[in-house]
C-alpha positions as CSV (number, residue, x, y, z in Angstrom):
1,X,68.0,-5.2,3.2
2,X,68.6,-4.4,6.9
3,X,71.8,-3.9,9.0
4,X,72.3,-4.5,12.7
5,X,72.4,-1.5,15.0
6,X,75.7,-2.7,16.4
7,X,77.3,-2.6,12.9
8,X,76.0,0.9,12.2
9,X,77.0,2.2,15.6
10,X,80.5,0.7,15.0
11,X,80.8,2.7,11.8
12,X,79.7,5.9,13.5
13,X,82.2,5.4,16.3
14,X,85.1,4.9,13.8
15,X,84.3,7.9,11.5
16,X,83.9,11.4,13.1
17,X,80.9,13.3,11.8
18,X,82.8,16.5,12.7
19,X,85.7,15.6,10.4
20,X,83.2,14.8,7.6
21,X,81.4,18.1,7.9
22,X,84.8,19.9,8.1
23,X,85.3,19.0,4.5
24,X,82.2,20.9,3.5
25,X,82.2,24.0,5.8
26,X,84.1,25.8,8.5
27,X,83.6,24.7,12.1
28,X,83.5,26.9,15.1
29,X,84.0,25.7,18.7
30,X,81.7,27.1,21.4
31,X,82.6,25.4,24.7
32,X,82.4,21.7,24.2
33,X,80.2,21.9,21.1
34,X,81.1,22.5,17.5
35,X,78.9,24.6,15.2
36,X,79.0,25.2,11.4
37,X,76.9,26.8,8.7
38,X,74.4,24.2,7.6
39,X,75.4,22.4,4.4
40,X,71.7,22.0,3.4
41,X,70.7,25.6,3.3
42,X,72.3,29.0,2.8
43,X,73.2,30.9,5.9
44,X,75.9,33.3,7.1
45,X,75.7,32.6,10.8
46,X,76.3,29.0,12.0
47,X,73.1,27.3,13.2
48,X,74.1,23.7,12.8
49,X,75.2,22.0,16.0
50,X,77.5,18.9,15.9
51,X,77.5,16.3,18.6
52,X,80.6,14.2,17.9
53,X,80.0,12.0,20.9
54,X,76.7,10.7,19.5
55,X,77.7,11.1,15.9
56,X,74.8,13.4,15.0
57,X,74.0,17.0,13.8
58,X,71.0,19.3,14.0
59,X,70.4,22.6,12.2
60,X,68.3,25.1,14.2
61,X,67.7,27.0,11.0
62,X,66.2,24.5,8.5
63,X,65.6,21.5,10.8
64,X,68.0,19.2,9.0
65,X,69.3,16.5,11.3
66,X,70.9,13.1,11.1
67,X,74.2,11.2,11.3
68,X,77.1,10.3,9.1
69,X,74.8,8.2,6.9
70,X,72.5,11.2,6.4
71,X,75.5,13.2,5.1
72,X,76.1,10.5,2.5
73,X,72.5,9.9,1.4
74,X,71.3,13.5,1.4
75,X,74.4,15.5,0.7
76,X,76.4,13.1,-1.6
77,X,73.3,11.4,-3.1
78,X,74.3,7.8,-2.1
79,X,71.5,5.3,-1.5
80,X,71.6,3.9,2.0
81,X,73.2,0.5,1.1
82,X,75.9,2.1,-0.9
83,X,76.5,4.6,1.9
84,X,76.9,1.8,4.4
85,X,79.2,-0.1,2.0
86,X,81.4,3.0,1.5
87,X,81.6,4.0,5.1
88,X,82.2,0.4,6.3
89,X,85.2,0.1,4.0
90,X,86.6,3.5,5.3
91,X,86.1,2.3,8.9
92,X,87.6,-1.1,8.3
93,X,84.5,-2.9,9.4
94,X,83.3,-6.0,7.7
95,X,79.5,-6.2,7.1
96,X,77.6,-9.0,5.4
97,X,75.9,-7.4,2.4
98,X,73.4,-9.1,0.0
99,X,74.7,-12.0,-2.0
100,X,76.6,-11.3,-5.2
101,X,73.8,-12.6,-7.2
102,X,71.3,-10.3,-5.6
103,X,73.6,-7.3,-6.1
104,X,74.1,-8.3,-9.8
105,X,70.3,-8.5,-10.3
106,X,69.9,-5.1,-8.8
107,X,72.6,-3.7,-11.1
108,X,70.9,-5.4,-14.1
109,X,67.6,-3.7,-13.3
110,X,69.3,-0.3,-13.0
111,X,71.0,-0.8,-16.3
112,X,67.7,-1.9,-18.1
113,X,65.9,1.1,-16.7
114,X,68.7,3.5,-17.8
115,X,68.8,2.0,-21.3
116,X,65.0,2.0,-21.6
117,X,65.1,5.7,-20.8
118,X,67.6,6.4,-23.5
119,X,65.5,4.3,-26.0
120,X,62.4,6.4,-25.1
121,X,64.4,9.6,-25.6
122,X,65.8,8.6,-28.9
123,X,62.3,7.8,-30.2
124,X,61.4,11.5,-30.1
125,X,63.7,11.8,-33.2
126,X,61.8,9.1,-35.0
127,X,58.9,9.8,-37.4
128,X,56.7,7.7,-35.2
129,X,56.8,10.4,-32.5
130,X,55.1,13.1,-34.5
131,X,52.0,13.1,-32.2
132,X,54.3,13.3,-29.2
133,X,56.4,16.2,-30.5
134,X,53.3,18.1,-31.5
135,X,52.0,17.8,-27.9
136,X,55.3,19.0,-26.5
137,X,55.3,22.0,-28.8
138,X,51.7,22.7,-27.8
139,X,52.8,22.7,-24.1
140,X,55.6,25.2,-25.1
141,X,58.4,23.0,-23.7
142,X,61.9,24.0,-24.7
143,X,64.4,21.5,-26.1
144,X,66.6,22.0,-23.0
145,X,63.6,21.3,-20.7
146,X,62.8,18.1,-22.6
147,X,66.4,17.0,-22.3
148,X,66.6,17.9,-18.6
149,X,63.7,15.8,-17.7
150,X,64.6,13.0,-20.1
151,X,61.2,13.0,-21.7
152,X,60.6,10.3,-24.3
153,X,58.1,8.4,-26.4
154,X,57.2,4.7,-26.0
155,X,56.7,3.8,-29.6
156,X,59.0,3.1,-32.5
157,X,57.5,1.4,-35.5
158,X,60.9,-0.2,-36.5
159,X,61.7,-1.9,-33.1
160,X,60.0,-2.2,-29.8
161,X,61.6,-1.9,-26.4
162,X,61.6,-5.6,-25.6
163,X,63.5,-6.4,-28.8
164,X,65.9,-3.6,-28.2
165,X,66.7,-4.9,-24.7
166,X,67.1,-8.5,-26.0
167,X,69.6,-7.1,-28.5
168,X,71.6,-5.9,-25.5
169,X,71.7,-9.5,-24.2
170,X,69.2,-9.2,-21.3
171,X,67.2,-12.2,-20.5
172,X,63.4,-12.4,-20.5
173,X,63.4,-12.7,-16.7
174,X,65.5,-9.6,-16.3
175,X,63.3,-7.5,-18.6
176,X,60.1,-8.6,-16.9
177,X,61.6,-8.0,-13.5
178,X,62.4,-4.4,-14.5
179,X,58.7,-3.8,-15.3
180,X,59.3,-2.2,-18.7
181,X,57.6,-5.3,-20.2
182,X,54.8,-7.6,-19.2
183,X,53.2,-10.9,-20.2
184,X,49.9,-10.6,-22.1
185,X,47.0,-13.0,-21.8
186,X,48.6,-15.2,-24.3
187,X,51.8,-15.3,-22.2
188,X,53.7,-13.3,-24.8
189,X,56.0,-10.5,-23.7
190,X,54.8,-7.0,-24.6
191,X,56.1,-3.5,-23.8
192,X,54.4,-2.1,-20.7
193,X,54.1,1.4,-22.2
194,X,52.7,1.8,-25.7
195,X,52.3,5.1,-27.6
196,X,52.7,7.3,-24.5
197,X,54.7,10.3,-23.6
198,X,57.2,9.0,-21.0
199,X,58.3,10.7,-17.8
200,X,61.3,9.0,-16.1
201,X,60.9,8.8,-12.3
202,X,64.0,9.0,-10.1
203,X,64.6,8.2,-6.5
204,X,66.2,10.7,-4.1
205,X,69.6,9.7,-5.4
206,X,68.6,10.5,-9.0
207,X,68.6,6.9,-10.2
208,X,65.7,5.9,-12.5
209,X,63.3,3.5,-10.7
210,X,60.3,3.7,-12.9
211,X,58.3,5.6,-15.5
212,X,55.1,7.5,-15.9
213,X,53.2,7.5,-19.2
214,X,50.6,9.9,-20.6
215,X,48.3,8.8,-23.4
216,X,48.2,11.2,-26.4
217,X,45.3,9.7,-28.4
218,X,42.5,10.0,-25.8
219,X,42.8,6.5,-24.6
220,X,42.2,5.7,-20.9
221,X,43.6,5.7,-18.4
222,X,45.2,9.1,-19.2
223,X,48.2,8.4,-16.9
224,X,49.8,5.1,-15.9
225,X,52.9,4.4,-13.9
226,X,55.3,1.4,-13.7
227,X,53.9,-1.4,-11.6
228,X,54.8,-1.5,-7.9
229,X,57.9,-3.5,-7.0
230,X,60.6,-3.7,-4.4
231,X,62.5,-0.8,-6.1
232,X,59.4,1.2,-7.2
233,X,56.9,2.1,-4.5
234,X,54.9,5.2,-5.3
235,X,53.9,6.1,-1.8
236,X,57.6,6.7,-0.9
237,X,58.5,8.8,-4.0
238,X,57.9,12.3,-5.1
239,X,58.5,13.3,-8.7
240,X,61.4,15.7,-9.1
241,X,62.5,15.5,-5.4
242,X,66.0,14.5,-6.5
243,X,66.3,18.0,-8.1
244,X,64.1,20.0,-5.8
245,X,65.6,18.9,-2.5
246,X,68.7,21.1,-2.8
247,X,66.5,24.2,-3.4
248,X,63.9,23.2,-0.8
249,X,66.5,22.9,2.0
250,X,68.2,26.2,1.1
251,X,64.9,28.2,1.2
252,X,62.9,26.0,3.5
253,X,60.2,25.9,0.9
254,X,58.7,23.1,-1.2
255,X,55.7,23.4,-3.6
256,X,53.7,20.3,-4.1
257,X,51.6,20.2,-7.3
258,X,49.5,17.6,-9.0
259,X,51.3,16.2,-11.9
260,X,54.4,15.8,-14.1
261,X,53.6,18.7,-16.5
262,X,53.1,21.1,-13.6
263,X,56.6,20.3,-12.4
264,X,58.2,20.6,-15.8
265,X,56.5,23.8,-16.7
266,X,57.4,25.4,-13.3
267,X,61.0,24.4,-13.7
268,X,61.1,25.9,-17.1
269,X,59.9,29.2,-15.5
270,X,62.7,29.1,-12.9
271,X,60.7,27.5,-10.0
272,X,62.8,24.5,-9.0
273,X,61.7,23.6,-5.5
274,X,58.6,21.8,-6.7
275,X,57.4,18.1,-6.6
276,X,54.4,16.0,-7.3
277,X,52.9,12.8,-6.0
278,X,52.8,9.8,-8.4
279,X,49.0,9.6,-8.6
280,X,45.8,11.3,-7.6
281,X,46.5,11.5,-3.9
282,X,49.4,12.5,-1.6
283,X,50.3,9.8,0.8
284,X,51.3,10.1,4.5
285,X,54.7,8.7,3.6
286,X,55.2,11.3,0.8
287,X,54.2,14.1,3.3
288,X,56.8,12.9,5.7
289,X,59.3,12.9,2.9
290,X,58.4,16.5,2.0
291,X,58.8,17.5,5.7
292,X,62.3,16.1,5.6
293,X,63.4,18.9,3.3
294,X,61.0,21.7,4.3
295,X,59.2,22.3,7.6
296,X,56.4,24.1,5.7
297,X,55.7,22.7,2.2
298,X,52.8,24.2,0.2
299,X,50.1,22.3,-1.5
300,X,49.0,23.7,-4.9
301,X,46.7,21.3,-6.7
302,X,44.5,22.2,-9.7
303,X,41.5,24.5,-9.1
304,X,38.9,22.0,-10.4
305,X,36.6,19.9,-8.1
306,X,39.0,16.9,-8.0
307,X,41.9,19.2,-7.1
308,X,40.0,20.8,-4.3
309,X,38.8,17.4,-2.9
310,X,42.4,16.1,-3.1
311,X,43.7,19.2,-1.3
312,X,41.2,18.9,1.5
313,X,42.0,15.3,1.9
314,X,45.6,16.1,2.3
315,X,44.7,18.8,4.8
316,X,42.7,16.4,7.0
317,X,45.4,13.8,6.8
318,X,48.1,16.4,7.7
319,X,46.1,17.7,10.7
320,X,46.9,14.6,12.8
321,X,50.6,14.8,11.9
322,X,51.5,18.4,12.5
323,X,53.9,19.5,15.2
324,X,56.2,22.3,16.1
325,X,58.5,21.6,13.1
326,X,55.9,20.3,10.7
327,X,53.5,22.7,9.1
328,X,51.5,22.7,5.8
329,X,50.3,25.6,3.6
330,X,47.8,25.8,0.8
331,X,47.3,27.9,-2.4
332,X,44.0,27.7,-4.1
333,X,44.0,28.3,-7.8
334,X,41.0,29.6,-9.8
335,X,38.5,27.1,-11.0
336,X,39.8,24.7,-13.7
337,X,43.3,26.2,-13.8
338,X,46.6,24.4,-13.2
339,X,49.9,26.2,-12.5
340,X,51.0,26.1,-16.1
341,X,47.7,27.6,-17.3
342,X,47.9,30.2,-14.6
343,X,51.3,31.4,-15.7
344,X,50.2,31.6,-19.4
345,X,47.0,33.5,-18.6
346,X,48.0,35.7,-15.7
347,X,51.8,36.0,-16.1
348,X,54.7,34.5,-14.1
349,X,54.9,37.7,-12.0
350,X,51.4,37.2,-10.7
351,X,52.1,33.5,-10.1
352,X,55.2,34.4,-8.0
353,X,53.0,36.9,-6.1
354,X,50.5,34.3,-5.0
355,X,53.3,32.0,-3.9
356,X,54.1,34.6,-1.3
357,X,50.7,34.4,0.4
358,X,49.7,30.8,1.1
359,X,46.9,30.0,3.5
360,X,47.9,28.2,6.7
361,X,46.4,24.7,7.3
362,X,43.8,25.9,9.8
363,X,42.5,28.7,7.5
364,X,42.3,26.3,4.5
365,X,40.3,23.7,6.4
366,X,38.0,26.3,7.8
367,X,37.4,28.2,4.6
368,X,36.7,25.0,2.6
369,X,34.5,23.4,5.2
370,X,32.5,26.5,6.0
371,X,31.3,26.5,2.4
372,X,29.2,23.4,3.1
373,X,27.1,24.9,5.9
374,X,24.9,27.9,6.0
375,X,25.0,28.5,9.8
376,X,21.6,30.2,9.5
377,X,20.1,27.8,12.2
378,X,21.3,27.0,15.6
379,X,21.5,23.2,14.9
380,X,23.8,23.9,11.9
381,X,26.1,25.9,14.2
382,X,26.2,23.2,16.8
383,X,26.9,20.5,14.2
384,X,29.7,22.5,12.6
385,X,31.2,23.4,15.9
386,X,31.3,19.8,16.9
387,X,32.8,18.9,13.5
388,X,35.7,21.3,14.1
389,X,36.2,19.9,17.6
390,X,36.4,16.4,16.2
391,X,39.0,17.5,13.7
392,X,41.1,19.0,16.4
393,X,40.9,15.9,18.5
394,X,42.8,14.0,15.8
395,X,45.9,16.1,16.3
396,X,48.5,13.9,18.1
397,X,50.8,16.7,19.2
398,X,49.2,18.2,22.4
399,X,50.6,21.7,22.0
400,X,49.5,21.9,18.4
401,X,46.1,20.6,19.4
402,X,45.7,23.4,22.0
403,X,46.6,26.2,19.5
404,X,44.5,24.8,16.6
405,X,41.5,24.5,18.8
406,X,41.7,28.1,19.8
407,X,42.4,29.1,16.1
408,X,39.3,27.2,14.9
409,X,37.1,28.8,17.6
410,X,38.4,32.2,16.7
411,X,37.6,31.7,13.0
412,X,34.2,30.3,13.8
413,X,33.1,33.1,16.0
414,X,34.5,35.8,13.7
415,X,32.5,34.3,10.9
416,X,29.3,34.4,13.0
417,X,30.1,38.0,14.0
418,X,30.8,39.2,10.5
419,X,27.7,37.5,9.1
420,X,25.6,38.9,11.9
421,X,26.8,42.4,11.3
422,X,26.0,42.1,7.6
423,X,22.5,40.8,8.1
424,X,22.0,43.1,11.2
425,X,19.9,40.5,12.9
426,X,20.8,37.3,14.6
427,X,18.2,36.0,16.9
428,X,17.5,32.6,18.3
429,X,14.1,31.7,19.7
430,X,14.3,29.3,22.6
431,X,11.0,27.8,21.4
432,X,12.3,27.1,17.9
433,X,12.1,23.4,17.2
434,X,15.4,21.8,16.4
435,X,14.3,20.0,13.3
436,X,17.6,19.0,11.7
437,X,19.9,19.0,14.7
438,X,22.4,16.1,14.4
439,X,19.9,14.0,12.5
440,X,22.1,11.0,12.3
441,X,22.8,11.0,16.1
442,X,19.1,11.4,16.8
443,X,18.6,8.2,14.9
444,X,21.2,6.5,17.1
445,X,19.3,7.7,20.2
446,X,16.1,6.2,18.9
447,X,17.9,2.9,17.9
448,X,19.2,2.7,21.5
449,X,15.7,3.0,22.9
450,X,14.3,0.4,20.5
451,X,17.2,-2.1,20.9
452,X,17.4,-2.1,24.7
453,X,14.0,-2.6,26.4
454,X,15.6,-3.1,29.9
455,X,16.7,0.6,30.0
456,X,14.1,2.0,27.6
457,X,12.0,4.0,30.1
458,X,15.0,5.4,31.9
459,X,16.5,6.8,28.6
460,X,13.1,8.1,27.4
461,X,12.6,10.2,30.5
462,X,15.9,12.1,29.8
463,X,15.4,12.3,26.1
464,X,12.0,13.9,26.4
465,X,13.4,16.7,28.4
466,X,15.6,17.7,25.4
467,X,14.9,20.2,22.6
468,X,17.1,18.2,20.2
469,X,14.4,16.2,18.5
470,X,12.0,17.3,15.7
471,X,8.3,17.1,16.0
472,X,7.9,13.6,14.6
473,X,10.8,12.2,16.6
474,X,9.4,13.7,19.8
475,X,5.9,12.3,19.1
476,X,7.4,8.9,18.5
477,X,9.3,9.1,21.8
478,X,6.1,9.9,23.6
479,X,4.4,7.0,21.9
480,X,7.1,4.6,23.0
481,X,6.4,5.6,26.7
482,X,3.1,3.7,26.3
483,X,2.9,0.7,28.5
484,X,2.0,-1.6,25.6
485,X,5.6,-1.1,24.3
486,X,7.3,-2.1,27.6
487,X,9.7,-4.9,27.2
488,X,8.8,-5.4,23.5
489,X,11.7,-6.0,21.0
490,X,12.1,-3.7,18.0
491,X,10.5,-6.1,15.5
492,X,7.4,-6.4,17.7
493,X,7.2,-2.6,18.1
494,X,7.3,-2.2,14.3
495,X,4.2,-4.4,13.9
496,X,2.2,-2.3,16.4
497,X,3.1,1.1,15.0
498,X,0.6,2.3,12.4
499,X,2.0,5.8,11.7
500,X,4.0,5.8,8.5
501,X,6.3,8.7,9.8
502,X,7.1,6.6,12.8
503,X,7.9,3.5,10.7
504,X,10.2,5.6,8.5
505,X,12.1,6.9,11.5
506,X,12.4,3.4,13.0
507,X,13.6,1.9,9.8
508,X,16.2,4.7,9.4
509,X,17.4,4.1,12.9
510,X,17.8,0.3,12.8
511,X,20.6,0.1,10.2
512,X,24.2,-1.1,10.2
513,X,25.3,2.4,9.2
514,X,23.9,3.8,12.4
515,X,25.4,1.0,14.5
516,X,28.8,1.5,12.9
517,X,28.9,5.2,13.6
518,X,27.4,4.9,17.1
519,X,28.2,1.4,18.5
520,X,26.2,2.0,21.7
521,X,23.0,1.9,19.6
522,X,23.6,-1.7,18.4
523,X,21.4,-4.5,19.9
524,X,24.7,-6.4,20.6
525,X,25.9,-3.6,23.0
526,X,25.7,-4.0,26.7
527,X,22.4,-2.3,27.8
528,X,23.9,-0.5,30.8
529,X,26.9,0.8,28.8
530,X,24.5,1.7,26.0
531,X,22.4,3.8,28.4
532,X,25.5,5.6,29.9
533,X,27.0,6.5,26.5
534,X,23.7,7.6,25.0
535,X,22.9,9.9,28.0
536,X,26.5,11.2,28.0
537,X,26.2,12.2,24.3
538,X,22.8,13.8,24.9
539,X,24.2,15.8,27.7
540,X,27.1,17.1,25.6
541,X,24.8,18.2,22.8
542,X,22.5,19.9,25.3
543,X,25.5,21.8,26.7
544,X,26.5,22.9,23.2
545,X,23.0,24.1,22.6
546,X,22.9,26.1,25.8
547,X,26.3,27.7,25.0
548,X,25.3,28.7,21.5
549,X,22.1,30.2,22.8
550,X,24.2,32.4,25.1
551,X,26.4,33.3,22.1
552,X,23.4,34.3,20.0
553,X,22.1,36.4,22.8
554,X,25.4,38.2,23.3
555,X,25.8,38.7,19.5
556,X,22.3,40.2,19.3
557,X,23.3,42.7,21.9
558,X,26.7,43.3,20.4
559,X,25.3,44.1,17.0
560,X,22.9,46.6,18.4
561,X,25.2,48.3,20.9
562,X,28.6,47.4,19.5
563,X,30.6,47.6,22.7
564,X,33.7,45.7,23.8
565,X,32.1,44.1,26.8
566,X,29.8,41.9,24.9
567,X,32.6,40.7,22.7
568,X,34.5,39.7,25.8
569,X,31.5,37.8,26.9
570,X,31.6,35.9,23.6
571,X,35.2,35.1,24.2
572,X,34.4,33.7,27.7
573,X,31.8,31.4,26.1
574,X,34.4,30.4,23.6
575,X,36.7,29.3,26.4
576,X,33.8,27.4,28.1
577,X,33.2,25.4,24.9
578,X,36.9,24.8,24.4
579,X,37.1,23.3,27.9
580,X,33.8,21.4,27.8
581,X,35.5,18.0,27.4
């Protein structure tokens, strides 16, 4: 449901945000402005500025900001509709809310979800729940923890959930709409969750909006969640945020782990500012939600391959979104270890210790990505350098982009320097063939030549001057200079070529994959534009090659003589590369 801006502005003009905050904390006047200690985090010196004219507040300490509606939703745990309803009544402003029937349906769903949760909880006391209780004991969960998180079991041999809800006089339509039951292939109503450990999922106001279920008998999928609906949308929810938000705001810290059990175990160990996405991946919406309560949340996914992949995916996603008040940190766990297992094997003390030393976003991306390249050859260095540049280019905030570019360059060159000192040799032969340099882009250059006969010779002249191509590729380019290939289409050229290596290269070049990555190489691209873009790309790569040759020369001297001057020379080249584009 939406409200007009005029109605909302009328409410804000009628109710002073200053008078509302005055109920929670002491106000201090400085000139025309009012200040107070932020109600969202602990502080002794007021850092929250109140602008009564605009009906807004902003905390310079934790970054909390908003208006009178924010006070009600974030501080008093109202949902937005209820906040508007309450404040409109206080202001004496009439607003057209949803129809009575719609509101009744909403209340019915809330009631069904609440009763379902109680039914799941009560099932733990039933003999049918032996397998579930054994699992909870195995995970060392205390009774108070089980009660706090309202854990339950979705099986009772005496009565199923659907029959239980029918006994409470709910209709089939209402039960199905709440998503605790579903129609099977025979159009019969069945419980949605069957023989699973149940985790109630709450919205930010603490109201149950859905459930997660874990199988205990080895059946797949291991975890399932309630179906998506207008009241349950996973991408906008974080498990345990209704509890964690208070602690996150006070300490400006929020730990994001993988799953339900991580959160529950950490809470049991006294770590409350912790949440989890409702699935295998953290969404952009969830990241923005986390930033609302902490400017620097920390990602701590499991230490297995899937956890590492998921963490790196989050890092790349976050890179484009970071700004002066939005950071991201990472903690990498040992292989195949989750937070609960870490505490049990290494102690809570050690776990708290690693929480104090997270890796910043830039270091995490670099340390993870550098593992995939050896950097033993110049072409590998060029490709990796370009990869880092491409990542930085995705950052929307210009100031952040500038600093991240410098940080990545520094990490890159320090890595080269360290590796060079360890090996005590780091030479580049200018005559060394660039066998693997940007292999895919080389294929795009060849595709451009083949697909655009009208500019073929002009492109070939420039390409043959470069050291970017391996032996077979360069021989093919020389072959294509032959007059017999002038004006021929790529299919005709293939018929004439009798060298199997050439045919292989041509076939690899003329693919939709290459066209998708490098549109200029497509036969549908304008020939003149194709020529310009291909030559421009070639020039950029040649510039990078030249700069890295300078770097290697300086590094060679630096390692032998180890003086400051040569390192400054490296830094100069770093600036040159940074400003290339």
